[in-house]
All heavy atoms as an XYZ file, in Angstrom:
840
protein
N      96.538     99.750    100.685
C      95.654    100.903    100.625
C      95.207    101.348    102.008
O      95.068    102.534    102.258
C      94.424    100.567     99.765
C      94.654    100.437     98.269
C      93.383    100.004     97.585
C      95.168    101.697     97.679
N      94.964    100.372    102.869
C      94.501    100.712    104.209
C      95.544    101.536    104.957
O      95.217    102.543    105.586
C      94.176     99.435    104.990
C      93.663     99.600    106.406
C      92.350    100.354    106.400
C      93.494     98.251    107.054
N      96.801    101.139    104.864
C      97.867    101.875    105.540
C      97.972    103.300    104.984
O      98.007    104.273    105.736
C      99.216    101.171    105.348
C      99.346     99.879    106.082
C      99.058     98.684    105.457
C      99.781     99.854    107.392
C      99.194     97.493    106.126
C      99.927     98.661    108.069
C      99.625     97.481    107.438
N      98.020    103.395    103.677
C      98.231    104.696    103.036
C      97.055    105.640    103.263
O      97.246    106.801    103.633
C      98.485    104.515    101.539
C      98.636    105.820    100.811
C      99.766    106.608    101.007
C      97.645    106.285     99.971
C      99.898    107.821    100.367
C      97.766    107.490     99.324
C      98.899    108.260     99.526
O      99.023    109.456     98.902
N      95.839    105.152    103.041
C      94.670    106.020    103.178
C      94.474    106.456    104.627
O      94.106    107.605    104.889
C      93.409    105.334    102.662
C      93.348    105.257    101.169
C      92.680    104.226    100.557
C      93.947    106.213    100.373
C      92.609    104.144     99.186
C      93.883    106.142     98.990
C      93.209    105.101     98.403
N      94.701    105.553    105.569
C      94.548    105.952    106.966
C      95.628    106.960    107.359
O      95.352    107.915    108.088
C      94.559    104.746    107.890
O      95.721    103.991    107.730
N      96.855    106.771    106.862
C      97.911    107.751    107.131
C      97.552    109.116    106.546
O      97.678    110.151    107.220
C      99.248    107.278    106.561
C     100.272    108.379    106.510
C     100.867    108.839    107.675
C     100.605    108.990    105.306
C     101.783    109.879    107.634
C     101.514    110.018    105.261
C     102.102    110.460    106.428
O     102.988    111.484    106.391
N      97.109    109.137    105.303
C      96.749    110.402    104.661
C      95.625    111.104    105.407
O      95.678    112.310    105.645
C      96.331    110.169    103.205
C      97.476    109.968    102.267
C      98.281    111.230    102.065
O      97.691    112.324    101.989
O      99.504    111.114    101.986
N      94.602    110.353    105.778
C      93.460    110.963    106.453
C      93.857    111.519    107.812
O      93.533    112.661    108.144
C      92.323    109.954    106.599
C      91.164    110.506    107.378
C      90.343    111.491    106.832
C      90.900    110.078    108.673
C      89.296    112.021    107.547
C      89.845    110.602    109.391
C      89.049    111.568    108.825
O      88.024    112.092    109.536
N      94.562    110.715    108.607
C      94.914    111.168    109.948
C      95.923    112.314    109.918
O      95.845    113.225    110.743
C      95.425    110.012    110.801
C      94.326    109.099    111.250
C      94.354    107.761    110.927
C      93.256    109.577    111.988
C      93.341    106.921    111.329
C      92.235    108.745    112.400
C      92.279    107.409    112.069
N      96.848    112.301    108.986
C      97.793    113.414    108.915
C      97.081    114.704    108.503
O      97.354    115.768    109.066
C      98.936    113.095    107.958
O      98.472    112.976    106.642
N      96.150    114.631    107.565
C      95.377    115.815    107.184
C      94.486    116.281    108.335
O      94.305    117.484    108.543
C      94.524    115.526    105.953
C      95.320    115.340    104.695
C      96.051    116.601    104.298
O      95.554    117.701    104.454
N      97.263    116.426    103.799
N      93.947    115.329    109.093
C      93.116    115.680    110.239
C      93.928    116.399    111.306
O      93.492    117.422    111.839
C      92.475    114.412    110.820
C      91.581    114.603    112.042
C      90.291    115.285    111.633
C      91.306    113.267    112.683
N      95.117    115.903    111.587
C      95.964    116.537    112.590
C      96.451    117.905    112.132
O      96.569    118.833    112.939
C      97.151    115.645    112.945
C      96.770    114.413    113.722
C      97.470    113.237    113.543
C      95.722    114.424    114.621
C      97.130    112.102    114.255
C      95.379    113.296    115.330
C      96.075    112.135    115.158
N      96.727    118.053    110.858
C      97.156    119.350    110.343
C      95.994    120.347    110.389
O      96.172    121.501    110.776
C      97.712    119.203    108.912
C      99.055    118.464    108.960
C      97.867    120.561    108.242
C      99.572    118.042    107.599
N      94.810    119.911    110.014
C      93.651    120.811    110.003
C      93.260    121.259    111.405
O      92.823    122.398    111.598
C      92.468    120.129    109.326
N      93.410    120.380    112.391
C      93.048    120.743    113.759
C      94.216    121.316    114.537
O      94.065    121.625    115.719
C      92.498    119.521    114.513
O      93.486    118.488    114.523
C      91.211    119.033    113.887
N      95.382    121.444    113.872
C      96.588    121.988    114.486
C      96.971    121.207    115.746
O      97.284    121.779    116.781
C      96.423    123.476    114.784
C      97.751    124.159    114.953
O      98.790    123.635    114.547
N      97.724    125.334    115.565
N      96.883    119.871    115.642
C      97.233    118.987    116.742
C      98.650    118.477    116.537
O      99.012    118.062    115.440
C      96.254    117.789    116.791
O      94.935    118.290    116.861
C      96.534    116.910    117.977
N      99.418    118.489    117.597
C     100.792    117.989    117.509
C     100.790    116.461    117.582
O     100.050    115.865    118.363
C     101.620    118.555    118.651
N     101.602    115.841    116.741
C     101.756    114.381    116.777
C     103.182    114.046    116.379
O     103.811    114.756    115.607
C     100.747    113.681    115.867
C     100.945    113.948    114.402
C     101.665    113.069    113.620
C     100.400    115.063    113.803
C     101.846    113.307    112.274
C     100.574    115.314    112.456
C     101.297    114.429    111.691
N     103.675    112.963    116.945
C     105.024    112.533    116.572
C     104.930    111.349    115.621
O     103.931    110.624    115.578
C     105.852    112.187    117.816
C     105.264    111.048    118.601
O     104.022    111.015    118.767
O     106.021    110.197    119.058
N     105.966    111.156    114.851
C     105.958    110.138    113.806
C     105.980    108.728    114.379
O     105.443    107.806    113.760
C     107.136    110.356    112.865
C     106.950    111.586    112.056
C     107.596    112.782    112.225
C     106.036    111.784    110.994
N     107.136    113.709    111.329
C     106.165    113.113    110.551
C     105.097    110.975    110.379
C     105.413    113.641    109.518
C     104.343    111.507    109.345
C     104.503    112.814    108.928
N     106.593    108.534    115.524
C     106.669    107.187    116.112
C     105.284    106.711    116.519
O     104.883    105.589    116.206
C     107.648    107.179    117.300
C     109.052    107.504    116.811
C     107.615    105.851    118.024
C     110.045    107.746    117.907
N     104.533    107.564    117.203
C     103.176    107.201    117.604
C     102.277    107.015    116.391
O     101.475    106.082    116.342
C     102.597    108.272    118.538
O     103.490    108.461    119.628
C     101.238    107.873    119.054
N     102.418    107.902    115.419
C     101.620    107.793    114.201
C     101.913    106.485    113.474
O     100.991    105.787    113.050
C     101.910    108.987    113.291
C     101.101    109.012    112.040
S      99.411    109.403    112.409
C      98.947    110.184    110.909
N     103.181    106.147    113.341
C     103.551    104.895    112.671
C     103.028    103.698    113.441
O     102.535    102.729    112.843
C     105.066    104.818    112.519
N     103.102    103.738    114.762
C     102.604    102.634    115.583
C     101.096    102.455    115.419
O     100.602    101.336    115.236
C     102.962    102.887    117.057
C     102.495    101.822    117.991
C     103.138    100.595    118.040
C     101.415    102.044    118.822
C     102.709     99.609    118.898
C     100.974    101.062    119.683
C     101.619     99.836    119.732
N     100.351    103.551    115.468
C      98.894    103.467    115.319
C      98.484    102.988    113.926
O      97.600    102.136    113.786
C      98.261    104.823    115.624
C      98.334    105.281    117.071
C      97.784    106.691    117.202
C      97.594    104.331    117.978
N      99.133    103.533    112.906
C      98.794    103.132    111.538
C      99.165    101.676    111.310
O      98.427    100.920    110.672
C      99.486    104.057    110.520
C      98.984    105.487    110.668
C      99.296    103.568    109.095
C      97.518    105.675    110.441
N     100.315    101.248    111.830
C     100.747     99.856    111.669
C      99.756     98.902    112.339
O      99.389     97.880    111.766
C     102.152     99.666    112.245
C     102.655     98.283    112.093
C     102.697     97.318    113.059
C     103.155     97.666    110.907
N     103.197     96.158    112.549
C     103.496     96.349    111.227
C     103.350     98.126    109.616
C     104.016     95.477    110.287
C     103.872     97.241    108.686
C     104.191     95.946    109.027
N      99.313     99.231    113.554
C      98.350     98.369    114.242
C      96.997     98.365    113.547
O      96.379     97.308    113.369
C      98.195     98.797    115.699
C      99.357     98.370    116.537
O      99.973     97.346    116.288
N      99.676     99.171    117.537
N      96.528     99.533    113.144
C      95.238     99.620    112.456
C      95.279     98.849    111.134
O      94.377     98.076    110.826
C      94.881    101.089    112.213
C      93.555    101.297    111.562
C      92.386    101.098    112.258
C      93.477    101.707    110.236
C      91.161    101.295    111.657
C      92.263    101.914    109.625
C      91.097    101.701    110.345
N      96.339     99.046    110.373
C      96.463     98.357    109.090
C      96.715     96.869    109.243
O      96.182     96.062    108.490
N      97.516     96.490    110.227
C      97.803     95.070    110.439
C      96.576     94.282    110.847
O      96.307     93.198    110.321
N      95.806     94.828    111.778
C      94.572     94.152    112.183
C      93.584     94.140    111.016
O      92.864     93.165    110.812
C      93.967     94.824    113.431
C      92.588     94.268    113.746
C      94.886     94.634    114.628
N      93.575     95.215    110.226
C      92.694     95.245    109.054
C      93.052     94.183    108.032
O      92.179     93.527    107.466
N      94.357     94.016    107.796
C      94.780     92.970    106.850
C      94.406     91.588    107.365
O      93.957     90.724    106.602
C      96.291     93.053    106.630
C      96.728     94.311    105.919
S      96.110     94.436    104.256
C      97.153     93.264    103.454
N      94.604     91.348    108.649
C      94.225     90.056    109.232
C      92.716     89.854    109.180
O      92.243     88.742    108.914
C      94.721     89.959    110.674
C      96.220     89.819    110.857
C      96.571     89.864    112.335
C      96.728     88.544    110.227
N      91.959     90.907    109.450
C      90.501     90.787    109.456
C      89.957     90.472    108.070
O      89.003     89.708    107.931
C      89.863     92.073    109.979
N      90.569     91.037    107.037
C      90.051     90.838    105.688
C      90.510     89.506    105.097
O      89.735     88.809    104.448
C      90.453     92.029    104.783
C      90.119     91.761    103.334
C      89.774     93.295    105.254
N      91.767     89.119    105.339
C      92.324     87.966    104.638
C      92.355     86.666    105.437
O      92.681     85.620    104.877
C      93.740     88.295    104.165
C      93.764     89.374    103.129
N      93.232     89.208    101.877
C      94.224     90.648    103.174
C      93.381     90.324    101.188
N      93.979     91.216    101.955
N      92.057     86.707    106.717
C      92.075     85.492    107.529
C      90.767     85.359    108.277
O      89.884     86.186    108.159
C      93.254     85.511    108.508
C      94.589     85.480    107.818
C      95.388     86.614    107.775
C      95.047     84.335    107.190
C      96.610     86.604    107.132
C      96.265     84.313    106.546
C      97.042     85.445    106.519
O      98.239     85.429    105.876
N      90.637     84.298    109.061
C      89.407     84.060    109.808
C      89.341     84.968    111.024
O      90.071     84.805    111.987
C      89.349     82.590    110.274
C      89.122     81.601    109.176
C      87.689     81.638    108.766
C      87.436     80.509    107.765
N      86.093     80.521    107.291
N      88.492     85.955    110.949
C      88.200     86.853    112.063
C      86.681     86.997    112.111
O      85.991     86.588    111.182
C      88.857     88.219    111.854
C      90.335     88.232    111.969
S      90.763     88.826    113.586
C      92.514     89.021    113.413
N      86.148     87.572    113.169
C      84.691     87.767    113.214
C      84.197     88.597    112.017
O      84.871     89.514    111.564
C      84.476     88.519    114.527
C      85.653     88.184    115.361
C      86.791     87.967    114.408
N      83.037     88.237    111.545
C      82.478     88.894    110.365
C      82.258     90.393    110.601
O      82.486     91.203    109.703
C      81.167     88.224    109.961
C      80.492     88.746    108.708
C      81.394     88.565    107.491
C      79.163     88.057    108.497
N      81.842     90.747    111.805
C      81.600     92.168    112.101
C      82.893     92.979    111.988
O      82.886     94.089    111.463
C      81.000     92.316    113.496
N      83.998     92.419    112.470
C      85.286     93.115    112.379
C      85.713     93.274    110.921
O      86.191     94.331    110.515
C      86.351     92.354    113.167
C      87.724     92.995    113.247
C      87.647     94.288    114.037
C      88.708     92.043    113.886
N      85.505     92.240    110.123
C      85.836     92.314    108.700
C      84.996     93.385    108.011
O      85.517     94.174    107.218
C      85.609     90.960    108.045
C      85.958     90.936    106.586
C      85.682     89.591    105.946
O      85.029     88.736    106.533
N      86.168     89.399    104.760
N      83.729     93.431    108.316
C      82.861     94.421    107.690
C      83.222     95.837    108.114
O      83.185     96.768    107.305
C      81.403     94.112    108.028
C      80.903     92.870    107.344
C      79.527     92.455    107.817
O      79.067     92.874    108.869
N      78.868     91.620    107.025
N      83.613     96.024    109.383
C      84.028     97.351    109.856
C      85.256     97.818    109.089
O      85.322     98.972    108.643
C      84.286     97.327    111.373
C      85.067     98.547    111.815
C      82.989     97.234    112.135
N      86.230     96.932    108.894
C      87.433     97.345    108.172
C      87.152     97.607    106.697
O      87.719     98.530    106.117
C      88.542     96.313    108.344
C      89.364     96.590    109.566
C      89.149     95.899    110.737
C      90.339     97.573    109.561
C      89.885     96.166    111.867
C      91.079     97.853    110.682
C      90.849     97.143    111.837
O      91.577     97.421    112.942
N      86.274     96.848    106.083
C      85.932     97.106    104.689
C      85.215     98.443    104.530
O      85.470     99.189    103.575
C      85.093     95.963    104.129
C      85.842     94.648    103.931
C      84.883     93.536    103.521
C      86.958     94.796    102.926
N      84.344     98.765    105.467
C      83.668    100.066    105.433
C      84.678    101.188    105.660
O      84.618    102.244    105.009
C      82.517    100.110    106.464
C      82.004    101.521    106.666
C      81.400     99.188    106.034
N      85.629    100.965    106.577
C      86.669    101.982    106.827
C      87.504    102.237    105.579
O      87.791    103.392    105.242
C      87.578    101.544    107.971
S      86.848    101.745    109.593
N      87.892    101.190    104.888
C      88.690    101.362    103.670
C      87.884    102.102    102.609
O      88.396    103.012    101.951
C      89.171     99.999    103.131
C      89.758    100.125    101.748
C      90.192     99.401    104.066
N      86.617    101.753    102.458
C      85.780    102.435    101.472
C      85.596    103.905    101.823
O      85.683    104.776    100.948
C      84.412    101.756    101.394
O      84.553    100.425    100.991
N      85.357    104.199    103.089
C      85.171    105.589    103.501
C      86.462    106.384    103.354
O      86.432    107.531    102.881
C      84.680    105.635    104.951
N      87.586    105.791    103.725
C      88.863    106.493    103.580
C      89.186    106.752    102.114
O      89.669    107.827    101.759
C      89.983    105.696    104.237
C      89.986    105.681    105.767
C      90.995    104.668    106.279
C      90.275    107.045    106.322
N      88.915    105.773    101.253
C      89.171    105.964     99.831
C      88.269    107.063     99.262
O      88.722    107.910     98.490
C      88.949    104.661     99.069
C      89.331    104.761     97.607
S      89.259    103.216     96.736
C      87.521    103.040     96.512
N      87.001    107.080     99.669
C      86.091    108.120     99.196
C      86.544    109.500     99.666
O      86.505    110.468     98.906
C      84.676    107.829     99.683
N      86.989    109.600    100.912
C      87.457    110.895    101.419
C      88.690    111.385    100.666
O      88.797    112.566    100.337
C      87.765    110.787    102.912
C      86.560    110.712    103.833
C      87.000    110.390    105.254
C      85.777    112.002    103.790
N      89.614    110.493    100.388
C      90.822    110.879     99.657
C      90.471    111.292     98.231
O      90.986    112.292     97.708
C      91.851    109.731     99.660
C      92.317    109.430    101.084
C      93.038    110.048     98.772
C      93.029    110.546    101.779
N      89.561    110.536     97.578
C      89.173    110.885     96.210
C      88.459    112.234     96.160
O      88.715    113.047     95.268
C      88.283    109.795     95.616
C      88.970    108.481     95.268
C      87.951    107.473     94.775
C      90.055    108.684     94.242
N      87.570    112.465     97.111
C      86.828    113.725     97.123
C      87.771    114.904     97.369
O      87.625    115.973     96.780
C      85.714    113.681     98.184
C      84.599    112.755     97.722
C      85.153    115.061     98.475
C      83.564    112.480     98.780
N      88.745    114.698     98.228
C      89.640    115.797     98.583
C      90.655    116.104     97.484
O      90.952    117.265     97.230
C      90.379    115.453     99.872
C      91.291    116.557    100.350
C      91.802    116.277    101.722
C      92.781    117.270    102.233
N      92.738    118.599    101.759
N      91.180    115.093     96.813
C      92.310    115.294     95.909
C      91.955    115.345     94.425
O      92.774    115.799     93.635
C      93.351    114.195     96.131
C      93.969    114.283     97.504
O      94.097    115.358     98.069
N      94.338    113.146     98.049
N      90.801    114.870     94.033
C      90.438    114.856     92.610
C      89.378    115.911     92.318
O      88.602    116.285     93.193
C      89.914    113.479     92.220
C      90.913    112.329     92.267
C      90.227    111.035     91.884
C      92.084    112.580     91.356
N      89.317    116.364     91.063
C      88.241    117.298     90.694
C      86.874    116.620     90.776
O      86.758    115.394     90.757
C      88.569    117.670     89.251
C      89.902    117.141     88.949
C      90.256    116.135     89.985
N      85.832    117.444     90.851
C      84.480    116.908     91.002
C      84.072    116.008     89.836
O      83.454    114.960     90.039
C      83.466    118.041     91.142
C      83.569    118.733     92.476
O      84.152    118.136     93.401
O      83.073    119.872     92.587
N      84.417    116.408     88.614
C      83.979    115.623     87.460
C      84.611    114.232     87.474
O      84.002    113.261     87.017
C      84.287    116.350     86.152
C      85.749    116.455     85.849
C      86.587    117.468     86.198
C      86.547    115.499     85.147
N      87.862    117.211     85.761
C      87.867    116.003     85.109
C      86.297    114.274     84.557
C      88.901    115.313     84.503
C      87.322    113.594     83.948
C      88.610    114.114     83.928
N      85.818    114.099     87.994
C      86.474    112.793     88.046
C      85.751    111.871     89.010
O      85.551    110.691     88.720
C      87.943    112.959     88.484
O      88.560    113.935     87.670
C      88.690    111.664     88.365
N      85.346    112.406     90.141
C      84.633    111.594     91.124
C      83.295    111.131     90.562
O      82.919    109.960     90.706
C      84.431    112.399     92.420
O      85.692    112.886     92.861
C      83.811    111.545     93.492
N      82.577    112.024     89.908
C      81.290    111.644     89.327
C      81.470    110.656     88.172
O      80.662    109.727     88.003
C      80.529    112.884     88.855
C      79.938    113.640     90.001
C      80.376    114.824     90.493
C      78.833    113.239     90.803
N      79.603    115.197     91.562
C      78.649    114.242     91.774
C      77.989    112.138     90.812
C      77.645    114.177     92.735
C      76.988    112.076     91.775
C      76.826    113.078     92.709
N      82.496    110.842     87.360
C      82.750    109.903     86.256
C      83.106    108.521     86.801
O      82.648    107.498     86.267
C      83.878    110.431     85.372
N      83.892    108.479     87.865
C      84.241    107.202     88.480
C      82.998    106.513     89.025
O      82.831    105.291     88.877
C      85.251    107.438     89.603
C      86.227    106.328     89.818
C      87.520    106.679     89.110
C      86.481    106.150     91.286
N      82.110    107.277     89.651
C      80.862    106.727     90.168
C      79.995    106.159     89.046
O      79.431    105.062     89.163
C      80.101    107.803     90.938
C      78.775    107.380     91.554
C      79.001    106.323     92.619
C      78.065    108.588     92.125
N      79.909    106.874     87.932
C      79.127    106.391     86.792
C      79.735    105.124     86.192
O      79.012    104.182     85.845
C      79.029    107.486     85.732
N      81.061    105.081     86.083
C      81.717    103.878     85.548
C      81.513    102.671     86.450
O      81.280    101.559     85.959
C      83.207    104.146     85.346
C      83.560    105.055     84.185
C      85.046    105.394     84.219
C      83.190    104.401     82.873
N      81.598    102.870     87.746
C      81.381    101.755     88.676
C      79.937    101.272     88.593
O      79.672    100.065     88.618
C      81.765    102.171     90.108
C      83.273    102.339     90.209
C      81.285    101.160     91.132
C      83.743    102.937     91.506
N      78.979    102.200     88.463
C      77.572    101.809     88.337
C      77.333    101.023     87.048
O      76.625    100.011     87.043
C      76.682    103.032     88.390
N      77.936    101.471     85.938
C      77.794    100.740     84.673
C      78.416     99.349     84.752
O      77.835     98.374     84.280
C      78.411    101.537     83.535
S      77.504    103.027     83.128
N      79.603     99.255     85.354
C      80.245     97.947     85.502
C      79.392     97.026     86.364
O      79.264     95.836     86.068
C      81.637     98.088     86.114
C      82.249     96.746     86.398
C      82.802     95.989     85.374
C      82.251     96.204     87.681
C      83.346     94.740     85.617
C      82.780     94.963     87.927
C      83.334     94.228     86.900
O      83.844     93.002     87.154
N      78.792     97.566     87.402
C      77.943     96.754     88.268
C      76.737     96.227     87.504
O      76.361     95.060     87.649
C      77.508     97.579     89.471
C      76.825     96.739     90.523
O      77.301     95.615     90.782
O      75.827     97.203     91.097
N      76.129     97.075     86.690
C      74.992     96.619     85.886
C      75.400     95.526     84.904
O      74.697     94.523     84.730
C      74.376     97.802     85.129
C      73.565     98.773     85.965
C      73.169     99.974     85.132
C      72.349     98.080     86.537
N      76.529     95.700     84.248
C      77.016     94.693     83.304
C      77.344     93.393     84.035
O      76.997     92.298     83.581
C      78.246     95.220     82.528
C      78.950     94.102     81.784
C      77.827     96.318     81.573
N      77.997     93.482     85.170
C      78.395     92.290     85.906
C      77.190     91.494     86.385
O      77.216     90.259     86.413
C      79.271     92.672     87.102
N      76.106     92.184     86.732
C      74.945     91.492     87.285
C      73.986     91.032     86.188
O      73.487     89.905     86.231
C      74.219     92.412     88.294
C      72.896     91.818     88.728
C      75.105     92.667     89.502
N      73.724     91.863     85.187
C      72.641     91.585     84.247
C      73.067     90.884     82.970
O      72.248     90.208     82.339
C      71.922     92.900     83.895
C      71.264     93.619     85.082
C      70.674     94.930     84.610
C      70.230     92.729     85.729
N      74.285     91.039     82.519
C      74.710     90.447     81.261
C      74.883     88.946     81.432
O      75.400     88.456     82.422
C      76.015     91.092     80.817
C      76.468     90.729     79.440
C      75.698     90.473     78.362
C      77.815     90.592     79.003
N      76.461     90.208     77.272
C      77.777     90.256     77.638
C      79.039     90.729     79.620
C      78.924     90.045     76.893
C      80.170     90.528     78.879
C      80.112     90.185     77.529
N      74.458     88.173     80.427
C      74.517     86.711     80.538
C      75.949     86.189     80.578
O      76.193     85.102     81.090
C      73.762     86.064     79.375
O      74.375     86.419     78.148
N      76.915     86.923     80.038
C      78.315     86.514     80.100
C      79.125     87.399     81.040
O      80.344     87.473     80.944
C      78.924     86.549     78.706
C      78.286     85.549     77.772
C      78.957     85.516     76.453
C      78.227     84.519     75.565
N      78.910     84.243     74.344
N      78.420     88.050     81.966
C      79.090     88.921     82.930
C      79.856     88.118     83.971
O      79.618     86.919     84.168
N      80.780     88.760     84.669
C      81.617     88.055     85.631
C      80.833     87.466     86.806
O      81.156     86.376     87.275
C      82.595     89.111     86.118
C      82.167     90.390     85.559
C      81.158     90.147     84.518
N      79.794     88.133     87.258
C      79.025     87.591     88.365
C      78.237     86.374     87.935
O      78.152     85.375     88.657
C      78.085     88.675     88.920
C      77.366     88.316     90.200
C      78.346     88.042     91.315
C      76.415     89.423     90.603
N      77.666     86.405     86.750
C      76.907     85.256     86.236
C      77.839     84.062     86.031
O      77.500     82.930     86.347
C      76.229     85.638     84.922
C      75.442     84.555     84.241
C      74.084     84.436     84.786
N      73.465     85.764     84.731
C      72.184     85.975     84.820
N      71.377     84.979     84.960
N      71.708     87.185     84.808
N      79.042     84.323     85.523
C      80.003     83.234     85.332
C      80.419     82.633     86.666
O      80.585     81.418     86.793
C      81.226     83.742     84.565
C      80.920     84.100     83.109
S      82.244     84.955     82.256
C      83.604     83.868     82.452
N      80.562     83.473     87.673
C      80.936     82.994     88.989
C      79.814     82.146     89.609
O      80.082     81.104     90.218
C      81.264     84.178     89.907
C      81.868     83.882     91.254
C      83.230     83.220     91.071
C      82.001     85.147     92.055
N      78.572     82.562     89.432
C      77.436     81.791     89.938
C      77.353     80.462     89.226
O      77.121     79.411     89.855
C      76.125     82.595     89.797
C      74.910     81.732     90.034
C      76.133     83.778     90.744
N      77.531     80.455     87.904
C      77.509     79.200     87.150
C      78.639     78.278     87.548
O      78.470     77.063     87.625
C      77.563     79.475     85.642
C      76.285     80.108     85.145
O      75.236     80.015     85.767
N      76.371     80.795     84.016
N      79.790     78.835     87.815
C      80.934     78.018     88.255
C      80.681     77.404     89.622
O      81.036     76.257     89.877
C      82.199     78.886     88.277
C      83.493     78.168     88.653
C      83.873     77.192     87.540
C      84.597     79.186     88.864
N      80.032     78.159     90.501
C      79.746     77.661     91.854
C      78.691     76.548     91.819
O      78.723     75.640     92.649
C      79.279     78.792     92.740
N      77.792     76.598     90.852
C      76.759     75.561     90.770
C      77.343     74.332     90.125
O      77.081     73.246     90.353
C      75.587     76.048     89.949
C      74.789     77.123     90.663
C      73.660     77.649     89.791
O      73.566     77.333     88.610
N      72.833     78.483     90.368
């Protein structure tokens, strides 16, 4: 997702600003950004770097959803995520409660 969303965002940004870019440089930048992001999330890296990449992925995903989907879909997705979060946290057999019980 990190590779795809960053490619989509940067290509739309370059098209909107009428900036010239070549595919080799774009592929190199996206590969480095995505590769470091994958390492930061899945391996031992500084916590700040991991959090920066997670925020970047969330922001890129939100930008792509807002740009490509109708408004009602974005709001419905937000409502579903909020409901799932409430169920996961508050329900006695929710996934978060089960995870806490397993950890104890």
